[in-house]
Structure formats: C-alpha cells, structure tokens
N, C-alpha and C positions, 0 to 999 in steps of 0.2 A: 713800854719796856719789853721786849723778846723775852722768853719763859724757855724757849729751845731755838737752835739752829734749823734754817731752813732746811727743807729736802736739798740735797744734790739730785744730780743725775744719776749717779751712783744708786744713792740712797732709796730713789724712788723705782729704781729698777731692784733691789733687792725687797723693798716694800709689795711690788707688783710678784715680786718670786712666790714671796711667802704667802701671798692672799691665793695665788692659782694654786699653789702645793697644795694648802689647805683646804680650797674646793674641791681637788681632784679626789682625796683622802674621804671627805665627806660624801661624795658621789660614790666612790667608789665602796666604802662602811653602808650605805644606805641599801645600793645595789646588791651585794654580798648577803647582809641581813635578809631582805627581801627574798633575795632567792632560796638561801639555804631554810629560811622558815617556812616558805612556801613548799620546797621540794621536799623537806622532813615531813609536813604535815601530810603533803599526798600518800608520802611514803609509809606513814605511820597507817595513812587510810585504805591503802591496798591490802594490808595486813588483815583485815577483816574480812577477804574473799577466802581465806586460807581456812578460818573457822567455818567456814557455812559452806565447806566442800560436800559435806555430808549430805548435800539437798541432792535430789536427783537431776538429770538435766534434760534439759527438753530436746524435742527431735520435731525437725520440720513438719510441716502440714500441707496436704496441697488444697488447691484453691476448690478440690471440691466437696472439703470438710467443709465450704461456708454457703455454698450454694442449697437455697430453697427447693430447686427447681420440682422435686420430686413430690412435694406438697402443692406446687400450682395448680390450680382449678379442680382439687378437693371440696368439696362441701365443709363449713365448718363444722368443728369438733373442740370435743375440749381436750386439750393435752397436757400431760403433767411432765416436767423435768426435774431431774436429781443433778446438782451442782455439788462436785467437792473444790473446796478453797484450798490451795496450799502454796506454800514458798516453793521455789524451785530456781536452779543455776540457767539463765539461757545468756546468749550472746545476739540477739535480732541485730545489732548494729556494728557487731563485732567485736564489745568488750564485753567480758563477762561478768553479770552481775547478778544478785540475787532479784527473783520478779515474784510477783503476784500471780499465780494460774489458777486458772478454772478447767478440771477434770483433766489434769495433766497436759493442756497446752497453753 
C-alpha cells in the first residue's frame, strides 16, 4: 500500500527548484556572513593604528649606516654601545604599522 502519490514530472521539477533555491540561499548567506565578519574585524583592527599615531615616524636610512668598513683592519679593542629601544610607526612594506626599533631606526 502506497502512502503518497508518486512524483510527477512537474512535482520533480518543483522539488528540484526548491532544493536549488535553498542551496543558493545557504551559499549566499555563508558568503555574506564570512565577508562581513572578516571585513568588520579588519576594519576594527585598522582603527588601532589611529591610537598609536602619537609614535614618531621612521626615516629611511642609507646603506652607509650598516657598513662596518671604517673598522676593518683595526686592531681588536673593547667597544661599548648604547641602545635605545622604542616603538615607532613605520611602513617598510608600504603598510603603516607599529614597529619595535633600536635607536630610532
């Protein structure tokens, strides 16, 4: 004994349409949810850069500051160095961010 009528051609088409529409809504919902969630999180993260804008900006350095040619050939001697470690805003890769720098470089 059959409990229901078998699917007709129009019934199968309606069922397929319903499944297709449901899948489209689920995919769109997930896409919008992820897109908005990640977008709002990044927007909030970028707002922290405005709070740290009181830090000094870095100035580009020439390669002469990193060469040790002036001490080459000298006899061994004791050398003393003073380092000042601080936070500063810099953009070495084109994106402004807070960096830990030594002697302002």
